[in-house]
C-alpha positions in Angstrom: -43.9 38.7 115.9 -43.9 38.4 112.0 -42.2 40.6 109.5 -44.9 42.4 107.3 -42.7 42.0 104.2 -41.4 38.4 104.3 -43.5 37.1 107.3 -40.4 35.8 109.0 -40.5 35.4 112.8 -36.8 36.0 113.1 -37.1 39.6 114.4 -35.5 41.6 117.1 -36.2 44.9 118.9 -34.5 47.9 117.4 -35.3 51.0 119.6 -38.5 53.0 119.8 -40.3 55.4 117.5 -43.1 57.7 118.6 -43.4 55.7 121.8 -43.8 52.5 119.9 -41.5 49.5 119.8 -39.5 49.3 116.6 -38.4 45.9 115.2 -35.8 44.7 112.7 -36.3 41.7 110.5 -33.1 39.5 110.5 -34.2 37.9 107.3 -34.9 40.8 104.9 -33.7 43.8 107.0 -37.2 45.4 107.1 -37.9 47.8 110.0 -41.5 48.0 111.3 -43.4 49.1 114.4 -45.2 46.7 116.8 -48.7 45.9 115.5 -51.5 48.0 116.9 -53.8 44.9 117.0 -53.9 43.2 120.5 -53.2 39.6 120.6 -56.7 38.7 121.7 -58.4 40.5 118.8 -56.0 38.9 116.4 -56.9 35.5 117.7 -60.6 36.2 117.5 -60.3 37.4 113.9 -58.3 34.4 112.8 -60.7 32.1 114.6 -63.8 33.5 112.8 -62.5 33.6 109.3 -63.0 29.8 108.8 -59.8 29.6 106.8 -61.3 31.4 103.8 -59.5 34.7 104.1 -56.4 36.2 105.5 -56.2 39.7 106.9 -53.1 41.8 106.3 -51.4 43.7 109.0 -52.8 47.1 107.9 -56.3 45.7 107.9 -55.9 44.3 111.4 -54.6 47.7 112.6 -57.7 49.4 111.3 -60.0 46.8 112.9 -58.1 47.3 116.2 -58.6 51.0 116.1 -62.3 50.6 115.2 -62.8 48.1 118.1 -61.2 50.6 120.5 -63.4 53.4 119.2 -66.6 51.2 119.5 -66.0 50.9 123.2 -65.9 54.7 123.6 -68.3 57.4 122.4 -67.7 58.0 118.8 -67.4 61.7 118.1 -66.1 63.9 115.4 -63.0 64.5 117.4 -62.3 60.7 117.7 -62.9 60.2 113.9 -60.4 63.0 113.1 -57.9 61.4 115.6 -58.4 58.1 113.8 -57.6 59.6 110.4 -54.6 61.5 111.8 -53.2 58.3 113.3 -53.5 56.4 110.0 -51.9 59.4 108.1 -49.0 59.5 110.5 -48.3 55.8 110.1 -48.6 56.1 106.4 -46.1 59.0 106.3 -43.7 57.2 108.6 -43.8 54.2 106.2 -43.2 56.3 103.1 -40.5 58.5 104.6 -38.6 55.7 106.3 -35.1 55.0 105.0 -36.0 51.4 104.1 -38.9 52.5 101.9 -36.8 55.1 100.1 -34.1 52.6 99.4 -36.5 49.8 98.4 -37.0 48.4 94.9 -40.6 49.3 94.9 -39.8 53.0 95.4 -37.3 52.9 92.5 -39.8 51.3 90.2 -42.4 53.9 91.2 -40.0 56.8 90.4 -39.1 55.2 87.0 -42.8 55.2 86.0 -43.1 59.0 86.1 -40.8 59.8 83.1 -42.3 56.8 81.2 -45.8 58.3 81.6 -44.5 61.7 80.6 -42.9 60.3 77.5 -46.1 58.4 76.5 -48.1 61.6 77.0 -45.7 63.6 74.8 -46.0 61.0 72.1 -49.7 61.1 72.2 -49.6 64.8 71.8 -47.0 65.0 69.0 -47.7 61.8 67.1 -45.5 59.6 64.9 -45.5 58.3 61.3 -45.5 54.6 60.3 -44.4 52.8 57.1 -46.0 49.6 55.8 -44.0 48.0 53.0 -44.9 45.2 50.7 -41.4 44.0 50.1 -42.5 41.6 47.4 -44.0 44.4 45.3 -41.7 47.4 46.0 -38.1 48.0 47.0 -37.0 51.1 48.8 -33.4 52.1 49.2 -32.2 54.3 52.0 -32.5 57.5 49.9 -36.1 56.8 48.9 -36.9 56.1 52.5 -35.4 59.4 53.7 -37.5 61.2 51.1 -40.7 59.5 52.2 -39.9 60.5 55.8 -39.5 64.1 54.7 -43.0 64.1 53.1 -44.5 63.3 56.5 -45.0 66.0 59.1 -44.4 63.6 62.0 -41.2 61.6 62.7 -41.0 58.2 61.0 -40.4 55.9 63.9 -42.0 52.6 62.9 -41.2 50.6 59.7 -42.7 47.2 59.0 -42.0 45.0 55.9 -44.2 42.1 54.8 -43.0 39.2 52.6 -42.3 35.5 52.3 -38.7 35.7 53.5 -38.1 32.1 52.5 -38.7 33.0 48.8 -35.3 33.1 47.0 -36.5 36.1 45.0 -36.2 38.3 48.1 -32.4 37.6 48.2 -30.8 39.3 51.1 -33.4 42.0 51.3 -34.5 40.9 54.8 -31.0 41.4 56.1 -30.8 44.9 54.6 -34.2 46.0 55.9 -33.5 44.5 59.3 -30.3 46.5 59.6 -32.3 49.6 58.7 -34.6 49.1 61.6 -37.6 47.4 59.9 -39.8 44.9 61.7 -40.0 41.8 59.4 -43.4 40.0 59.1 -43.2 36.6 57.4 -46.2 35.4 55.4 -46.6 32.0 53.7 -46.3 31.6 49.9 -49.4 32.4 47.8 -50.9 35.1 45.7 -51.5 38.4 47.5 -50.5 36.8 50.8 -48.4 39.9 51.8 -51.2 42.2 50.8 -53.7 40.4 52.9 -51.5 40.5 55.9 -50.9 44.2 55.4 -54.6 44.8 55.3 -55.3 42.7 58.4 -52.5 44.3 60.4 -53.1 47.9 59.2 -56.8 47.8 59.9 -56.1 47.5 63.7 -52.9 49.6 63.7 -54.1 52.0 66.4 -54.4 49.1 68.8 -50.7 48.5 68.6 -49.5 52.1 67.9 -52.0 54.6 69.5 -49.7 57.6 68.8 -49.6 57.1 65.0 -50.9 60.1 62.9 -49.6 59.3 59.4 -49.1 56.1 57.5 -47.1 55.3 54.3 -48.7 52.4 52.4 -45.9 51.2 50.1 -47.2 48.9 47.4 -48.5 49.1 43.8 -51.2 46.5 44.3 -54.6 48.0 43.7 -56.2 45.9 46.4 -54.6 48.0 49.1 -56.9 50.9 48.3 -59.3 49.2 50.8 -56.6 49.5 53.5 -56.1 53.2 52.6 -59.8 53.9 52.9 -60.1 52.1 56.2 -57.1 54.0 57.7 -58.6 57.3 56.4 -61.9 56.4 58.2 -59.9 56.0 61.4 -58.8 59.7 61.1 -55.2 59.0 59.9 -53.3 60.8 57.1 -52.5 58.2 54.4 -49.9 58.3 51.7 -50.1 55.6 49.0 -46.6 55.0 47.6 -46.4 53.2 44.2 -43.7 52.8 41.5 -44.3 54.1 38.0 -41.3 53.4 35.8 -38.2 55.0 37.3 -40.3 57.2 39.6 -42.1 56.9 42.9 -45.7 58.2 42.9 -46.7 59.5 46.3 -50.4 60.3 46.7 -51.8 62.0 49.7 -55.2 60.3 50.0 -56.6 63.0 52.2 -55.8 66.0 50.1 -55.2 64.4 46.6 -51.7 66.1 46.4 -49.2 64.2 44.2 -45.5 64.1 44.7 -42.9 62.3 42.5 -39.5 61.0 43.3 -36.9 60.0 40.7 -35.1 56.8 41.7 -32.1 57.2 39.3 -31.5 60.8 40.3 -32.4 60.3 44.0 -34.3 63.6 44.1 -37.8 65.0 43.9 -39.3 65.6 40.5 -40.7 69.1 40.6 -44.1 70.0 39.2 -44.6 72.0 36.0 -45.4 75.1 38.0 -42.2 74.8 40.0 -40.2 74.3 36.8 -41.7 77.5 35.3 -41.0 79.5 38.5 -37.4 78.3 38.5 -36.9 79.3 34.9 -38.4 82.7 35.6 -36.1 83.2 38.6 -33.1 82.3 36.4 -34.1 84.7 33.7 -34.6 87.5 36.3 -31.3 86.8 37.9 -29.5 86.9 34.5 -31.2 90.1 33.6 -30.1 91.7 36.8 -26.5 90.5 36.2 -26.5 91.9 32.6 -27.8 95.3 33.9 -25.2 95.4 36.6 -22.4 94.7 34.1 -23.9 97.3 31.7 -24.0 99.9 34.4 -20.3 99.2 35.2 -19.4 99.5 31.5 -21.3 102.8 31.2 -19.5 104.2 34.2 -16.2 103.3 32.7 -17.1 104.9 29.4 -18.3 108.1 31.1 -15.0 108.3 33.0 -13.1 107.6 29.9 -14.9 110.4 28.0 -14.3 112.9 30.8 -10.6 112.0 30.7 -10.6 112.5 26.9 -12.2 116.0 27.3 -9.4 117.0 29.7 -6.7 115.7 27.3 -8.3 117.6 24.4 -8.3 120.9 26.3 -4.6 120.5 27.1 -3.7 119.3 23.6 -6.2 120.7 20.9 -4.3 119.1 18.1 -5.4 115.6 19.1 -8.2 114.1 17.1 -11.7 113.9 18.6 -11.6 110.8 20.8 -15.3 110.9 21.2 -15.7 109.2 17.8 -14.2 106.0 19.1 -16.7 105.5 21.9 -19.4 103.0 20.8 -23.1 103.3 21.6 -23.5 101.2 24.8 -27.2 101.0 25.1 -29.3 101.0 21.9 -32.6 101.1 23.8 -31.8 104.5 25.3 -30.4 105.8 22.0 -33.7 104.9 20.3 -35.6 106.8 23.0 -33.5 109.9 22.6 -33.8 109.9 18.8 -37.3 111.3 19.2 -35.9 114.4 21.0 -34.6 117.1 18.7 -31.0 117.7 19.5 -31.1 121.2 18.4 -33.6 122.0 21.1 -31.0 121.2 23.7 -27.8 122.1 21.9 -27.3 125.0 24.3 -28.1 124.8 28.0 -28.0 128.3 29.5 -29.0 127.6 33.1 -30.0 125.0 35.6 -33.7 125.3 34.7 -33.0 124.3 31.1 -30.9 121.4 32.3 -33.7 120.1 34.5 -36.1 120.3 31.5 -33.7 118.3 29.4 -33.3 115.7 32.1 -37.1 115.4 32.5 -37.5 115.0 28.8 -34.9 112.2 28.7 -36.5 110.4 31.6 -40.0 110.6 30.1 -38.9 109.2 26.8 -37.1 106.3 28.4 -40.0 105.5 30.7 -42.4 105.7 27.7 -40.4 103.0 25.8 -39.6 100.9 28.9 -41.7 101.7 32.0 -40.0 99.1 34.2 -36.5 100.4 33.4 -34.6 101.9 36.4 -32.5 104.8 35.3 -29.1 105.1 37.0 -27.0 108.3 37.2 -24.4 106.8 34.8 -27.0 106.0 32.2 -28.6 109.4 32.4 -25.1 111.0 32.0 -24.5 109.0 28.9 -27.8 110.2 27.3 -26.9 113.8 28.1 -23.5 113.4 26.4 -25.1 111.9 23.2 -27.5 114.9 23.0 -25.2 117.8 23.9 -21.8 116.4 23.0 -20.6 117.3 26.5 -20.2 115.3 29.7 -22.7 116.1 32.5 -19.8 117.1 34.8 -18.6 119.6 32.3 -22.0 121.1 32.0 -22.4 121.4 35.7 -19.1 123.1 36.1 -19.7 125.4 33.2 -23.0 126.5 34.7 -21.5 126.7 38.2 -24.1 124.4 39.6 -21.8 122.3 41.7 -18.7 120.1 41.6 -20.2 117.1 39.7 -23.4 115.7 38.2 -24.2 113.3 41.1 -24.1 116.1 43.8 -26.2 118.3 41.5 -29.0 115.7 41.4 -28.8 115.2 45.2 -29.3 118.9 45.8 -31.9 119.5 43.1 -35.6 119.9 44.2 -36.7 118.2 41.1 -34.8 114.9 41.5 -33.6 112.6 44.2 -31.3 109.6 44.3 -32.0 106.1 45.6 -29.2 103.6 46.3 -29.5 100.5 44.2 -26.4 98.3 44.9 -23.3 100.1 43.8 -25.4 102.5 41.6 -27.8 105.4 42.3 -31.3 105.4 40.7 -32.6 108.7 39.6 -36.2 109.5 40.8 -38.3 112.5 39.7 -39.9 114.4 42.6 -41.4 117.3 40.7 -42.5 117.6 37.1 -42.9 121.1 35.7 
């Protein structure tokens, strides 16, 4: 009796399984069942092979079963029994404790996540960087920027140079510490470029998951490599140095990107600069308007307080004269309106007409201007000489100007930050 694993004859009986004798190899510890091949058939097979082949134990078991079936009438039932027997033996082998604890089973299990990872990389893709270290030097910041240009993660970096050349200094140590693969080329003109072209032309053979390639060199001969990589369906970025800037060209789309080496930042395009300036101007205008609204509100409150003081103490001088004109643009608009037409406001209808006239004049001069409650109140004061709250109380139209506008069918208020914007609903 031989062990099917190590072929040792040092075996002993170890119980029975499924009415078959079970054996244990003393040499390797393998458990196995007695072979289904009779001794006579085994001798015949070994005698007829002329020493040219050697049958394994599973093969001899199949031949034994076939020989037994040939002596009987072969039917569909016998064939199914034959398949069932082989299946049972296969399951017994796979589910046996020795197989589950074997090295082969562990290696098989480890292959599944590896295949899943390879499949994931094929679907997602990676980016690859080819660097002519004799022509271009990349610091860590430049490399990170180039990685941000690519849509896929930068996982492979390869640098080509004659590393024995003293001009490279300690560049090989620095690049190696940053994860670069270093490819050495002999001295000579364009030697590194030639190696990059030869290696890059068959890059998919070594890295089948690559989708984007950064070709970093200013030598014009590398345009041949860029064209070949494009023909293979890859996205190619040609990285060259121009003065103190890196010039990154997407060969597939023609898009250009610039990176400032001294400033370690991207150089924006002219369109981006104009957009940034416009945003700054808009932000500053909004800030000025907000401060102006606050100043107008303070002035309005101050004027109302002055009116109260004048009523209680008529001998005080007119404090209105010390209030400056806060917004010249609105003052110019109202100058077109005859003050005498609105010197007296007998009722709410006349007040609405005055407000509509003021709003129309302002929008005529500045259509994009948003009129707040405080600004509208200031214009009414300049025309009538009275605060809007005083007019509202005198006409018994409410407690204050803001609540009157909220309840009016002609106007409505819209919240705009801390202020309320006046909107016309009905024009008479």
